[in-house]
All heavy atoms as an XYZ file, in Angstrom:
1047
protein
N     115.837    128.282     92.923
C     116.658    128.668     94.049
C     116.153    127.944     95.294
O     114.977    127.974     95.613
C     116.584    130.184     94.242
C     117.362    130.662     95.439
S     117.436    132.456     95.495
C     116.070    132.786     96.563
N     117.041    127.289     95.989
C     116.692    126.545     97.188
C     116.477    127.497     98.359
O     117.247    128.425     98.570
C     117.815    125.548     97.518
O     117.445    124.756     98.604
N     115.403    127.253     99.087
C     115.046    128.076    100.227
C     114.870    127.191    101.439
O     114.244    126.138    101.356
C     113.710    128.808     99.954
O     113.804    129.510     98.727
C     113.352    129.761    101.073
N     115.417    127.613    102.570
C     115.215    126.863    103.812
C     113.903    127.320    104.437
O     113.699    128.498    104.690
C     116.374    127.079    104.768
N     113.007    126.367    104.629
C     111.738    126.637    105.298
C     111.736    125.838    106.591
O     112.303    124.750    106.656
C     110.551    126.204    104.435
C     110.376    126.994    103.168
S     108.988    126.388    102.158
C     107.591    126.865    103.166
N     111.084    126.367    107.592
C     110.987    125.593    108.835
C     110.026    124.439    108.611
O     109.115    124.506    107.777
C     110.491    126.453    110.014
O     109.130    126.831    109.775
C     111.373    127.675    110.235
N     110.240    123.386    109.363
C     109.333    122.251    109.290
C     107.920    122.686    109.670
O     106.936    122.164    109.142
C     109.829    121.129    110.196
N     107.821    123.670    110.564
C     106.519    124.200    110.963
C     105.796    124.800    109.753
O     104.617    124.536    109.530
C     106.693    125.259    112.059
C     105.394    125.920    112.509
C     104.536    125.012    113.348
O     105.037    124.248    114.153
N     103.232    125.097    113.167
N     106.508    125.597    108.952
C     105.916    126.207    107.762
C     105.485    125.133    106.756
O     104.398    125.206    106.186
C     106.910    127.161    107.096
C     107.236    128.388    107.908
C     108.421    129.158    107.358
O     109.390    128.541    106.855
O     108.373    130.404    107.426
N     106.352    124.149    106.567
C     106.041    123.071    105.630
C     104.869    122.246    106.154
O     103.972    121.869    105.397
C     107.282    122.201    105.369
C     108.319    123.036    104.605
C     106.914    120.935    104.600
C     109.657    122.373    104.431
N     104.850    121.998    107.466
C     103.752    121.247    108.068
C     102.413    121.943    107.892
O     101.401    121.297    107.603
N     102.392    123.244    108.042
C     101.153    124.005    107.854
C     100.696    123.933    106.391
O      99.504    123.760    106.107
C     101.347    125.452    108.293
C     101.478    125.597    109.794
C     101.918    126.983    110.246
O     102.066    127.887    109.397
O     102.118    127.158    111.463
N     101.652    124.043    105.471
C     101.315    123.939    104.047
C     100.826    122.523    103.720
O      99.891    122.345    102.937
C     102.532    124.309    103.189
N     101.440    121.512    104.338
C     101.035    120.108    104.156
C      99.578    119.917    104.577
O      98.795    119.324    103.845
C     101.953    119.194    104.956
C     101.455    117.800    105.172
C     100.786    117.322    106.268
C     101.590    116.690    104.283
N     100.497    115.990    106.099
C     100.984    115.585    104.900
C     102.173    116.532    103.022
C     100.939    114.323    104.300
C     102.126    115.273    102.421
C     101.513    114.190    103.052
N      99.234    120.407    105.740
C      97.867    120.229    106.233
C      96.845    120.869    105.295
O      95.798    120.272    105.005
C      97.715    120.774    107.647
C      98.413    119.957    108.730
C      98.261    120.622    110.087
C      97.889    118.533    108.771
N      97.146    122.050    104.797
C      96.243    122.699    103.850
C      96.153    121.888    102.555
O      95.061    121.674    102.015
C      96.716    124.120    103.560
N      97.282    121.403    102.089
C      97.342    120.636    100.838
C      96.545    119.339    100.938
O      95.706    119.055    100.075
C      98.810    120.353    100.504
C      99.034    119.554     99.255
C      98.990    120.159     98.010
C      99.305    118.190     99.320
C      99.211    119.436     96.854
C      99.529    117.457     98.164
C      99.482    118.081     96.937
O      99.701    117.355     95.790
N      96.793    118.543    101.962
C      96.094    117.255    102.060
C      94.614    117.444    102.366
O      93.783    116.658    101.914
C      96.759    116.271    103.058
C      98.158    115.897    102.589
C      96.771    116.798    104.470
N      94.282    118.498    103.114
C      92.873    118.766    103.395
C      92.143    119.097    102.101
O      91.074    118.541    101.822
C      92.730    119.903    104.420
O      93.345    119.495    105.645
C      91.266    120.235    104.674
N      92.720    119.971    101.294
C      92.091    120.384    100.039
C      92.077    119.273     98.986
O      91.194    119.228     98.139
C      92.803    121.600     99.442
C      92.602    122.859    100.266
O      91.701    122.876    101.136
O      93.353    123.820    100.038
N      93.057    118.365     99.050
C      93.192    117.339     98.022
C      92.463    116.047     98.370
O      91.800    115.459     97.507
C      94.684    117.027     97.773
O      95.372    118.244     97.487
C      94.867    116.060     96.622
N      92.586    115.588     99.615
C      92.089    114.256     99.986
C      90.946    114.251    100.990
O      90.128    113.342    100.994
C      93.234    113.417    100.586
C      94.392    113.247     99.666
C      95.526    114.016     99.813
C      94.343    112.328     98.630
C      96.608    113.864     98.954
C      95.412    112.170     97.766
C      96.547    112.945     97.930
N      90.909    115.218    101.863
C      89.977    115.164    102.981
C      88.646    115.856    102.670
O      88.059    116.532    103.499
C      90.615    115.767    104.238
C      91.877    115.053    104.660
S      91.584    113.299    104.876
C      93.229    112.700    105.068
N      88.196    115.634    101.468
C      86.909    116.173    101.053
C      85.788    115.323    101.636
O      85.988    114.156    101.986
C      86.827    116.179     99.525
C      87.942    116.923     98.800
C      87.820    116.731     97.301
C      87.941    118.387     99.171
N      84.626    115.902    101.700
C      83.456    115.223    102.265
C      83.213    113.858    101.617
O      82.875    112.889    102.291
C      82.240    116.122    102.059
C      80.985    115.644    102.710
C      79.884    116.657    102.513
O      80.010    117.790    103.004
O      78.893    116.296    101.846
N      83.427    113.765    100.306
C      83.233    112.503     99.599
C      84.526    111.698     99.481
O      84.538    110.640     98.858
C      82.694    112.771     98.186
C      81.314    113.376     98.210
O      80.613    113.208     99.214
O      80.942    114.031     97.218
N      85.602    112.215    100.063
C      86.908    111.572     99.941
C      87.282    110.758    101.154
O      86.504    109.935    101.649
N      88.455    111.016    101.671
C      89.024    110.201    102.745
C      88.410    110.437    104.117
O      88.766    109.743    105.059
C      90.538    110.420    102.811
S      91.393    109.756    101.374
N      87.492    111.381    104.239
C      86.840    111.581    105.543
C      85.395    111.084    105.541
O      84.676    111.326    106.501
C      86.910    113.055    106.032
C      88.337    113.473    106.299
C      86.227    113.988    105.060
N      85.011    110.362    104.505
C      83.688    109.726    104.527
C      83.644    108.780    105.716
O      84.646    108.129    106.042
C      83.449    108.910    103.255
C      83.209    109.718    102.039
C      82.702    108.918    100.845
N      83.112    107.533    100.744
C      83.621    106.987     99.636
N      83.800    107.711     98.556
N      83.949    105.725     99.607
N      82.527    108.690    106.396
C      82.438    107.821    107.581
C      82.880    106.384    107.326
O      83.601    105.805    108.145
C      80.957    107.892    107.970
C      80.489    109.201    107.436
C      81.278    109.428    106.170
N      82.505    105.809    106.191
C      82.895    104.418    105.927
C      84.396    104.283    105.683
O      84.995    103.245    105.993
C      82.083    103.803    104.777
C      82.237    104.482    103.439
C      81.238    105.606    103.186
O      80.648    106.159    104.121
O      81.073    105.949    102.010
N      85.039    105.332    105.172
C      86.498    105.317    104.992
C      87.173    105.413    106.363
O      88.121    104.679    106.652
C      86.962    106.460    104.068
C      88.483    106.533    103.997
C      86.367    106.295    102.670
N      86.674    106.298    107.201
C      87.209    106.440    108.567
C      87.094    105.118    109.322
O      88.040    104.681    109.982
C      86.458    107.539    109.329
C      86.692    108.938    108.810
C      87.974    109.549    109.313
O      88.526    109.078    110.318
O      88.429    110.506    108.681
N      85.946    104.467    109.222
C      85.735    103.181    109.902
C      86.689    102.118    109.378
O      87.261    101.345    110.142
C      84.283    102.726    109.733
C      83.290    103.529    110.526
C      81.849    103.143    110.215
O      81.607    101.988    109.796
O      80.976    104.007    110.389
N      86.853    102.070    108.065
C      87.759    101.085    107.462
C      89.204    101.351    107.883
O      89.948    100.424    108.192
C      87.640    101.111    105.934
C      88.525    100.105    105.229
C      88.139     98.657    105.465
O      87.073     98.370    106.038
O      88.942     97.780    105.063
N      89.597    102.615    107.930
C      90.956    102.955    108.354
C      91.196    102.494    109.800
O      92.221    101.883    110.097
C      91.206    104.456    108.213
C      92.569    104.873    108.688
C      93.723    104.433    108.046
C      92.715    105.702    109.793
C      94.977    104.808    108.481
C      93.969    106.080    110.230
C      95.096    105.632    109.575
O      96.336    105.996    110.020
N      90.253    102.755    110.672
C      90.394    102.317    112.070
C      90.459    100.797    112.157
O      91.230    100.240    112.934
C      89.237    102.852    112.916
C      89.328    104.334    113.160
C      88.124    104.858    113.907
C      88.201    106.369    114.015
N      86.996    106.967    114.555
N      89.649    100.109    111.343
C      89.660     98.649    111.344
C      91.009     98.124    110.856
O      91.608     97.250    111.479
C      88.537     98.114    110.459
C      88.331     96.604    110.586
C      87.354     96.072    109.550
N      87.878     96.099    108.188
C      88.856     95.312    107.735
N      89.455     94.454    108.524
N      89.262     95.391    106.488
N      91.503     98.682    109.766
C      92.796     98.257    109.232
C      93.918     98.503    110.235
O      94.788     97.655    110.424
C      93.106     99.001    107.934
C      92.267     98.651    106.717
C      92.547     99.632    105.583
C      92.502     97.230    106.278
N      93.874     99.656    110.855
C      94.909    100.045    111.815
C      94.968     99.083    113.005
O      96.029     98.862    113.580
C      94.596    101.458    112.317
C      95.790    102.293    112.579
C      95.380    103.700    113.006
O      94.229    103.953    113.398
O      96.277    104.539    112.930
N      93.828     98.499    113.345
C      93.777     97.607    114.501
C      94.214     96.178    114.168
O      94.407     95.367    115.067
C      92.360     97.587    115.093
O      91.465     96.950    114.201
N      94.387     95.867    112.901
C      94.794     94.526    112.494
C      96.280     94.298    112.768
O      97.104     95.179    112.556
C      94.547     94.305    110.997
C      93.103     94.198    110.614
C      92.920     93.936    109.121
O      93.917     93.940    108.367
O      91.766     93.741    108.720
N      96.603     93.099    113.199
C      97.999     92.740    113.450
C      98.826     92.762    112.160
O     100.009     93.071    112.189
C      98.092     91.354    114.091
C      97.558     91.318    115.517
O      97.540     92.389    116.170
O      97.148     90.239    115.964
N      98.216     92.451    111.040
C      98.936     92.351    109.771
C      98.868     93.648    108.957
O      99.125     93.633    107.755
C      98.367     91.189    108.962
N      98.575     94.760    109.602
C      98.414     96.023    108.874
C      99.667     96.381    108.077
O      99.576     96.790    106.914
C      98.024     97.139    109.840
C      97.667     98.441    109.178
C      96.866     98.480    108.052
C      98.116     99.638    109.686
C      96.516     99.683    107.442
C      97.773    100.851    109.095
C      96.980    100.859    107.969
N     100.833     96.215    108.655
C     102.077     96.544    107.961
C     102.230     95.698    106.700
O     102.607     96.210    105.639
C     103.289     96.347    108.891
O     103.094     97.167    110.043
C     104.586     96.720    108.220
N     101.912     94.420    106.794
C     101.990     93.542    105.623
C     100.968     93.945    104.568
O     101.274     93.952    103.372
C     101.761     92.087    106.031
C     102.853     91.530    106.902
C     102.453     90.194    107.491
O     101.306     89.984    107.850
N     103.425     89.292    107.576
N      99.783     94.297    104.993
C      98.743     94.711    104.043
C      99.118     96.011    103.346
O      98.824     96.186    102.160
C      97.396     94.854    104.745
C      96.844     93.534    105.186
N      95.951     93.419    106.206
C      97.063     92.271    104.760
C      95.640     92.150    106.387
N      96.307     91.442    105.519
N      99.776     96.912    104.070
C     100.246     98.156    103.437
C     101.143     97.826    102.250
O     101.033     98.442    101.194
C     101.087     98.969    104.428
C     100.346     99.869    105.321
C     101.374    100.593    106.184
N     100.751    101.533    107.073
C     101.203    101.803    108.282
N     102.284    101.194    108.757
N     100.598    102.695    109.026
N     102.041     96.874    102.455
C     102.974     96.500    101.389
C     102.250     95.844    100.223
O     102.576     96.100     99.064
C     104.083     95.591    101.925
C     105.074     96.312    102.805
C     105.691     97.537    102.125
O     106.139     97.438    100.959
O     105.726     98.610    102.758
N     101.267     95.013    100.517
C     100.501     94.365     99.457
C      99.735     95.394     98.619
O      99.568     95.215     97.417
C      99.519     93.349    100.046
C     100.141     92.096    100.656
C      99.081     91.262    101.365
C     100.834     91.268     99.578
N      99.268     96.451     99.262
C      98.490     97.489     98.599
C      99.360     98.641     98.088
O      98.845     99.584     97.507
C      97.435     98.045     99.567
C      96.230     97.170     99.698
C      96.161     95.958    100.322
C      94.930     97.422     99.186
N      94.897     95.454    100.243
C      94.110     96.341     99.550
C      94.368     98.466     98.478
C      92.771     96.270     99.212
C      93.024     98.400     98.143
C      92.252     97.308     98.502
N     100.681     98.582     98.301
C     101.564     99.714     97.999
C     101.424    100.212     96.560
O     101.185    101.390     96.322
C     103.026     99.359     98.288
C     103.994    100.492     97.916
C     105.382    100.257     98.426
N     105.435    100.256     99.865
C     105.379    101.333    100.646
N     105.259    102.524    100.092
N     105.452    101.235    101.941
N     101.573     99.344     95.594
C     101.530     99.753     94.193
C     100.163    100.328     93.830
O     100.069    101.371     93.158
C     101.860     98.557     93.301
O     101.782     98.913     91.955
N      99.110     99.680     94.270
C      97.760    100.168     93.989
C      97.545    101.541     94.627
O      96.998    102.441     93.996
C      96.711     99.167     94.502
C      95.314     99.650     94.256
C      94.727     99.512     93.000
C      94.582    100.270     95.262
C      93.444     99.967     92.751
C      93.298    100.739     95.011
C      92.731    100.586     93.771
O      91.468    101.058     93.524
N      97.983    101.697     95.869
C      97.826    102.969     96.574
C      98.635    104.062     95.880
O      98.144    105.189     95.710
C      98.224    102.835     98.051
O      97.438    101.788     98.645
C      98.000    104.124     98.823
N      99.850    103.748     95.454
C     100.659    104.719     94.705
C      99.915    105.184     93.452
O      99.845    106.385     93.167
C     101.996    104.106     94.272
C     102.986    103.952     95.403
O     102.771    104.498     96.499
O     104.001    103.248     95.180
N      99.362    104.235     92.707
C      98.641    104.581     91.477
C      97.407    105.424     91.774
O      97.116    106.376     91.039
C      98.247    103.318     90.711
C      99.431    102.624     90.089
O     100.443    103.242     89.784
N      99.326    101.323     89.919
N      96.692    105.093     92.838
C      95.503    105.865     93.191
C      95.879    107.285     93.605
O      95.226    108.252     93.197
C      94.714    105.163     94.301
C      93.439    105.865     94.766
C      92.486    106.144     93.606
C      92.759    105.028     95.846
N      96.939    107.427     94.383
C      97.396    108.759     94.784
C      97.777    109.571     93.551
O      97.399    110.744     93.424
C      98.558    108.673     95.793
C      98.032    108.188     97.152
C      99.277    110.013     95.938
C      99.106    107.827     98.152
N      98.514    108.962     92.629
C      98.887    109.660     91.389
C      97.645    110.095     90.620
O      97.580    111.225     90.123
C      99.763    108.767     90.503
C     101.163    108.566     91.016
C     102.080    109.756     90.812
O     101.622    110.875     90.488
O     103.291    109.570     90.995
N      96.651    109.219     90.537
C      95.412    109.554     89.834
C      94.709    110.719     90.510
O      94.257    111.661     89.839
C      94.481    108.324     89.773
O      95.153    107.280     89.061
C      93.169    108.654     89.088
N      94.619    110.681     91.828
C      93.973    111.764     92.571
C      94.704    113.079     92.327
O      94.085    114.112     92.062
C      93.905    111.442     94.079
C      92.959    110.268     94.331
C      93.472    112.663     94.893
C      93.062    109.662     95.731
N      96.033    113.049     92.399
C      96.818    114.269     92.224
C      96.706    114.827     90.807
O      96.792    116.042     90.609
C      98.285    114.022     92.586
C      98.557    113.691     94.056
C     100.032    113.386     94.266
C      98.100    114.820     94.964
N      96.505    113.951     89.822
C      96.393    114.398     88.434
C      94.969    114.810     88.053
O      94.768    115.420     87.008
C      96.884    113.297     87.498
C      98.364    113.048     87.622
C      98.818    111.818     86.851
O      98.073    111.224     86.093
N     100.071    111.428     87.058
N      94.007    114.474     88.903
C      92.613    114.809     88.619
C      92.353    116.250     89.028
O      92.673    116.642     90.151
C      91.674    113.862     89.395
O      91.944    112.520     88.991
C      90.215    114.201     89.147
N      91.781    117.054     88.125
C      91.460    118.437     88.492
C      90.553    118.477     89.729
O      89.712    117.594     89.922
C      90.735    118.981     87.259
C      91.113    118.063     86.141
C      91.372    116.724     86.761
N      90.729    119.494     90.534
C      89.994    119.620     91.798
C      88.486    119.479     91.595
O      87.810    118.825     92.394
C      90.327    120.949     92.475
N      87.959    120.048     90.535
C      86.522    120.010     90.318
C      86.016    118.615     89.935
O      84.816    118.340     90.022
C      86.084    121.039     89.262
C      86.737    120.899     87.917
C      88.104    121.580     87.790
O      88.597    122.181     88.770
O      88.689    121.490     86.706
N      86.906    117.707     89.554
C      86.513    116.343     89.182
C      86.804    115.320     90.273
O      86.417    114.152     90.146
C      87.252    115.924     87.909
O      86.961    116.818     86.858
N      87.472    115.718     91.331
C      87.848    114.760     92.379
C      86.650    114.149     93.086
O      86.672    112.987     93.463
C      88.771    115.409     93.405
C      90.165    115.541     92.903
C      91.138    115.905     94.003
N      92.325    116.392     93.348
C      92.849    117.580     93.549
N      92.334    118.396     94.442
N      93.914    117.947     92.885
N      85.621    114.933     93.274
C      84.423    114.429     93.954
C      83.895    113.182     93.237
O      83.555    112.188     93.856
C      83.368    115.527     94.008
C      82.354    115.365     95.091
C      81.455    116.587     95.210
N      82.060    117.757     95.795
C      82.238    117.937     97.104
N      81.882    117.007     97.942
N      82.775    119.040     97.566
N      83.857    113.239     91.909
C      83.401    112.094     91.116
C      84.351    110.910     91.284
O      83.909    109.774     91.461
C      83.297    112.489     89.634
C      83.002    111.331     88.707
C      81.647    110.699     88.949
O      80.715    111.354     89.390
N      81.531    109.417     88.663
N      85.655    111.166     91.240
C      86.638    110.101     91.422
C      86.466    109.442     92.786
O      86.434    108.211     92.899
C      88.062    110.657     91.284
C      89.205    109.688     91.602
C      89.210    108.511     90.640
C      90.530    110.423     91.569
N      86.333    110.250     93.833
C      86.174    109.701     95.173
C      84.892    108.885     95.299
O      84.871    107.854     95.969
C      86.191    110.808     96.223
C      87.556    111.392     96.474
C      87.712    112.757     96.610
C      88.673    110.593     96.587
C      88.964    113.313     96.849
C      89.930    111.132     96.821
C      90.079    112.494     96.953
N      83.834    109.341     94.660
C      82.559    108.634     94.798
C      82.587    107.262     94.124
O      81.795    106.394     94.476
C      81.414    109.482     94.239
O      81.495    109.570     92.835
N      83.510    107.062     93.184
C      83.605    105.763     92.505
C      84.751    104.905     93.035
O      85.004    103.828     92.503
C      83.780    105.961     90.985
O      84.974    106.699     90.735
C      82.579    106.662     90.379
N      85.423    105.374     94.075
C      86.549    104.633     94.662
C      86.082    103.976     95.954
O      85.436    104.618     96.777
C      87.733    105.582     94.948
O      88.094    106.247     93.732
C      88.930    104.817     95.476
N      86.400    102.704     96.106
C      85.938    101.978     97.283
C      86.599    102.495     98.564
O      87.682    103.076     98.529
C      86.180    100.473     97.129
C      87.650    100.131     97.126
O      88.310    100.347     96.084
O      88.156     99.674     98.162
N      85.917    102.269     99.677
C      86.380    102.829    100.955
C      87.682    102.213    101.435
O      88.466    102.874    102.091
C      85.271    102.755    102.027
C      84.768    101.398    102.315
N      83.718    100.836    101.634
C      85.158    100.484    103.223
C      83.485     99.632    102.109
N      84.346     99.391    103.069
N      87.981    100.968    101.119
C      89.247    100.360    101.529
C      90.420    101.055    100.830
O      91.431    101.370    101.457
C      89.289     98.877    101.249
C      90.682     98.292    101.582
C      90.703     96.827    101.584
N      90.223     96.413    102.896
C      90.336     95.200    103.353
N      90.872     94.263    102.615
N      89.901     94.894    104.543
N      90.277    101.304     99.548
C      91.340    101.987     98.802
C      91.596    103.374     99.385
O      92.750    103.771     99.572
C      90.961    102.100     97.327
O      90.814    100.824     96.755
N      90.523    104.090     99.677
C      90.682    105.425    100.264
C      91.243    105.351    101.679
O      91.956    106.263    102.103
C      89.350    106.175    100.242
C      88.863    106.587     98.853
C      87.494    107.248     98.945
C      89.867    107.500     98.164
N      90.986    104.267    102.393
C      91.564    104.102    103.730
C      93.084    103.973    103.640
O      93.813    104.508    104.483
C      90.958    102.890    104.437
N      93.572    103.296    102.613
C      95.023    103.201    102.432
C      95.621    104.548    102.018
O      96.745    104.880    102.406
C      95.392    102.100    101.438
C      95.362    100.736    102.078
C      94.316     99.859    101.840
C      96.370    100.328    102.952
C      94.273     98.606    102.445
C      96.338     99.089    103.550
C      95.286     98.229    103.299
O      95.252     96.993    103.915
N      94.878    105.340    101.261
C      95.320    106.704    100.949
C      95.361    107.520    102.237
O      96.328    108.247    102.501
C      94.415    107.363     99.888
C      94.745    108.841     99.731
C      94.530    106.640     98.553
N      94.324    107.400    103.044
C      94.292    108.111    104.322
C      95.487    107.699    105.190
O      96.082    108.534    105.869
C      92.983    107.833    105.062
C      92.866    108.606    106.359
C      91.563    108.334    107.076
O      90.821    107.416    106.749
N      91.284    109.133    108.079
N      95.858    106.434    105.134
C      97.026    105.968    105.884
C      98.288    106.677    105.413
O      99.122    107.088    106.228
C      97.166    104.451    105.720
C      98.369    103.896    106.451
O      98.489    104.130    107.682
O      99.199    103.229    105.801
N      98.444    106.867    104.113
C      99.612    107.578    103.587
C      99.631    109.021    104.072
O     100.686    109.551    104.435
C      99.623    107.563    102.065
C      99.852    106.215    101.463
C     101.307    105.752    101.609
N     101.468    104.519    100.880
C     101.794    104.436     99.601
N     102.050    105.517     98.902
N     101.889    103.261     99.021
N      98.459    109.653    104.074
C      98.364    111.029    104.567
C      98.773    111.066    106.036
O      99.545    111.934    106.462
C      96.943    111.596    104.366
C      96.771    112.922    105.090
C      96.633    111.747    102.873
N      98.292    110.105    106.805
C      98.612    110.047    108.235
C     100.112    109.828    108.447
O     100.712    110.467    109.312
C      97.802    108.936    108.913
C      98.001    108.849    110.399
C      97.565    110.117    111.129
O      96.622    110.789    110.729
N      98.263    110.445    112.189
N     100.717    108.951    107.670
C     102.167    108.711    107.784
C     102.957    109.984    107.486
O     103.917    110.306    108.194
C     102.599    107.587    106.838
S     102.053    105.950    107.321
N     102.563    110.698    106.440
C     103.227    111.959    106.104
C     103.066    112.995    107.196
O     104.010    113.714    107.535
N     101.873    113.053    107.775
C     101.612    113.991    108.863
C     102.479    113.665    110.074
O     103.062    114.569    110.686
C     100.112    113.965    109.241
O      99.349    114.322    108.074
C      99.799    114.932    110.368
N     102.587    112.392    110.394
C     103.418    111.981    111.531
C     104.885    112.309    111.294
O     105.579    112.766    112.201
C     103.226    110.491    111.811
C     101.860    110.173    112.388
C     101.556    108.690    112.471
O     102.449    107.856    112.164
O     100.416    108.349    112.832
N     105.361    112.094    110.070
C     106.757    112.401    109.751
C     107.021    113.900    109.896
O     108.003    114.311    110.522
C     107.100    111.957    108.333
C     108.554    112.226    107.973
S     108.900    112.110    106.225
C     108.186    113.620    105.627
N     106.134    114.716    109.343
C     106.326    116.160    109.433
C     106.187    116.661    110.868
O     106.910    117.570    111.279
C     105.364    116.882    108.498
C     105.728    116.749    107.019
C     104.612    117.270    106.133
C     107.033    117.463    106.717
N     105.305    116.050    111.649
C     105.165    116.419    113.063
C     106.470    116.157    113.801
O     106.906    116.984    114.615
C     104.005    115.641    113.716
O     102.791    115.994    113.039
C     103.871    115.964    115.186
N     107.111    115.031    113.504
C     108.398    114.719    114.141
C     109.456    115.754    113.764
O     110.260    116.164    114.615
C     108.854    113.313    113.749
N     109.453    116.205    112.511
C     110.414    117.220    112.082
C     110.141    118.559    112.760
O     111.075    119.277    113.121
C     110.371    117.378    110.552
C     110.786    116.153    109.737
C     110.620    116.428    108.252
C     112.206    115.717    110.062
N     108.862    118.888    112.930
C     108.497    120.131    113.619
C     108.988    120.074    115.062
O     109.552    121.049    115.587
C     106.961    120.360    113.573
C     106.545    121.473    114.524
C     106.515    120.683    112.148
N     108.790    118.942    115.717
C     109.210    118.806    117.110
C     110.715    118.951    117.266
O     111.188    119.412    118.298
C     108.744    117.458    117.672
C     107.241    117.400    117.862
C     106.734    116.025    118.256
O     107.427    115.026    118.148
N     105.481    115.981    118.688
N     111.464    118.599    116.229
C     112.920    118.759    116.267
C     113.348    120.168    115.872
O     114.521    120.507    115.969
C     113.585    117.738    115.348
C     113.455    116.317    115.852
C     114.138    115.353    114.923
C     113.976    113.940    115.450
N     114.692    112.959    114.640
N     112.401    120.977    115.396
C     112.708    122.352    115.018
C     113.589    122.472    113.791
O     114.363    123.421    113.668
N     113.467    121.538    112.866
C     114.336    121.515    111.688
C     113.917    122.511    110.615
O     112.770    122.929    110.546
C     114.341    120.111    111.088
C     114.891    118.995    111.980
C     114.789    117.666    111.261
C     116.337    119.274    112.362
N     114.891    122.839    109.781
C     114.638    123.594    108.554
C     114.918    122.641    107.403
O     115.806    121.801    107.473
C     115.539    124.815    108.475
C     115.158    125.890    109.463
C     115.857    127.178    109.164
C     115.342    128.235    110.133
N     115.769    129.559    109.755
N     114.145    122.790    106.344
C     114.251    121.893    105.196
C     114.448    122.745    103.952
O     113.744    123.737    103.748
C     112.972    121.032    105.064
C     112.781    120.214    106.339
C     113.047    120.135    103.837
C     111.422    119.579    106.472
N     115.415    122.352    103.128
C     115.643    123.070    101.875
C     114.653    122.590    100.831
O     114.538    121.394    100.567
C     117.073    122.841    101.369
C     118.084    123.609    102.170
O     117.793    124.693    102.674
N     119.266    123.060    102.303
N     113.922    123.520    100.268
C     113.010    123.227     99.166
C     113.269    124.263     98.089
O     113.812    125.327     98.348
C     111.520    123.253     99.604
C     111.210    122.121    100.548
C     111.141    124.577    100.218
N     112.856    123.953     96.894
C     113.052    124.863     95.762
C     111.932    125.902     95.718
O     111.256    126.055     94.710
C     113.114    124.067     94.459
C     114.282    123.103     94.380
C     115.638    123.788     94.402
O     115.782    124.861     93.798
O     116.552    123.243     95.035
N     111.686    126.573     96.819
C     110.631    127.578     96.892
C     109.271    126.941     97.121
O     109.093    125.735     96.975
N     108.292    127.760     97.458
C     106.967    127.234     97.770
C     106.305    126.570     96.566
O     105.461    125.698     96.734
C     106.042    128.342     98.322
O     105.992    129.409     97.378
C     106.526    128.848     99.663
N     106.702    126.946     95.354
C     106.130    126.302     94.166
C     106.561    124.838     94.064
O     105.921    124.049     93.362
C     106.474    127.070     92.883
C     107.936    127.116     92.523
C     108.749    128.189     93.257
O     108.175    129.021     93.981
O     109.977    128.182     93.109
N     107.616    124.448     94.760
C     108.082    123.064     94.748
C     107.388    122.206     95.803
O     107.555    120.991     95.810
C     109.597    123.020     94.970
N     106.610    122.816     96.680
C     105.964    122.052     97.753
C     105.039    120.950     97.249
O     105.090    119.839     97.790
C     105.234    122.980     98.723
C     106.132    123.755     99.688
C     105.300    124.705    100.542
C     106.963    122.824    100.553
N     104.206    121.157     96.235
C     103.357    120.046     95.785
C     104.148    118.807     95.371
O     103.751    117.680     95.675
C     102.574    120.643     94.605
C     102.496    122.096     94.935
C     103.836    122.414     95.568
N     105.294    118.996     94.705
C     106.117    117.844     94.330
C     106.731    117.194     95.582
O     106.806    115.972     95.677
C     107.212    118.237     93.346
C     107.952    117.015     92.831
O     107.277    116.087     92.327
O     109.188    116.967     92.961
N     107.166    118.010     96.521
C     107.696    117.506     97.790
C     106.627    116.693     98.510
O     106.879    115.595     99.004
C     108.166    118.688     98.641
C     108.742    118.313     99.979
C     109.954    117.636    100.082
C     108.074    118.653    101.147
C     110.490    117.307    101.326
C     108.601    118.327    102.387
C     109.811    117.653    102.469
N     105.394    117.198     98.547
C     104.293    116.493     99.195
C     103.955    115.200     98.460
O     103.642    114.186     99.078
C     103.061    117.386     99.304
C     103.258    118.590    100.185
C     102.487    119.722    100.002
C     104.218    118.614    101.197
C     102.650    120.838    100.815
C     104.397    119.722    102.008
C     103.604    120.836    101.815
N     104.039    115.211     97.146
C     103.813    114.001     96.358
C     104.831    112.929     96.730
O     104.493    111.764     96.912
C     103.913    114.335     94.858
C     103.688    113.162     93.943
C     103.902    113.579     92.468
N     104.220    112.419     91.690
C     105.429    111.869     91.592
N     106.458    112.393     92.209
N     105.617    110.786     90.860
N     106.075    113.325     96.889
C     107.114    112.379     97.292
C     106.832    111.796     98.675
O     107.047    110.605     98.908
C     108.480    113.056     97.273
C     108.961    113.393     95.878
C     110.277    114.152     95.903
O     111.062    114.010     96.813
N     110.498    114.966     94.892
N     106.344    112.631     99.576
C     105.988    112.151    100.915
C     104.856    111.139    100.803
O     104.897    110.069    101.428
C     105.608    113.325    101.850
C     106.852    114.163    102.182
C     104.949    112.808    103.124
C     106.546    115.448    102.927
N     103.822    111.459    100.042
C     102.673    110.569     99.897
C     103.053    109.243     99.263
O     102.516    108.190     99.626
C     101.579    111.249     99.072
C     100.848    112.378     99.773
C     100.116    113.245     98.762
C      99.891    111.826    100.823
N     103.977    109.289     98.319
C     104.423    108.060     97.657
C     105.528    107.368     98.443
O     106.031    106.327     98.031
C     104.872    108.350     96.225
C     103.781    108.900     95.313
C     104.352    109.252     93.947
C     102.630    107.923     95.192
N     105.893    107.964     99.556
C     106.905    107.447    100.462
C     108.236    107.241     99.748
O     108.956    106.282     99.984
C     106.423    106.160    101.141
C     105.187    106.396    101.973
C     104.634    105.160    102.627
O     104.863    104.038    102.191
N     103.898    105.357    103.707
N     108.534    108.198     98.859
C     109.836    108.233     98.208
C     110.818    108.927     99.121
O     110.421    109.712     99.991
C     109.771    109.015     96.888
C     108.920    108.319     95.849
O     108.735    107.107     95.886
N     108.403    109.073     94.908
N     112.088    108.698     98.919
C     113.070    109.429     99.711
C     113.035    110.872     99.274
O     113.067    111.183     98.090
C     114.464    108.851     99.514
C     114.615    107.483    100.122
C     116.031    106.995    100.029
O     116.915    107.652     99.495
N     116.266    105.843    100.599
N     112.921    111.751    100.281
C     112.870    113.187     99.977
C     114.114    113.871    100.438
O     114.873    113.375    101.197
C     111.623    113.839    100.613
C     110.384    113.393     99.883
C     111.508    113.552    102.082
């Protein structure tokens, strides 16, 4: 059953989801990942590099999402900081999109709160939602 949720409600659920999934101490908030993300963001060719890394980043996000929470720490520790910086970029893009929807005061139809993880996956993979 489709339910209309406010963008604010979805945004709050998004922040909890990405924090628990990606922003772990050994994940996308490691200092070297943060530094790499800032460096990439400052490059003139960042948009082009995003496209070059798109398929790899999609696969890494899928792997992270399919990895049980208790095993993610190990996955993150074996993933290079540049790859995680591109994942962090996807999280940031999703956050910016949802922030814009919140500012417009929109409601979004979702198939209940149990459908939110799939909705968030689509945002992370930058699929049309």
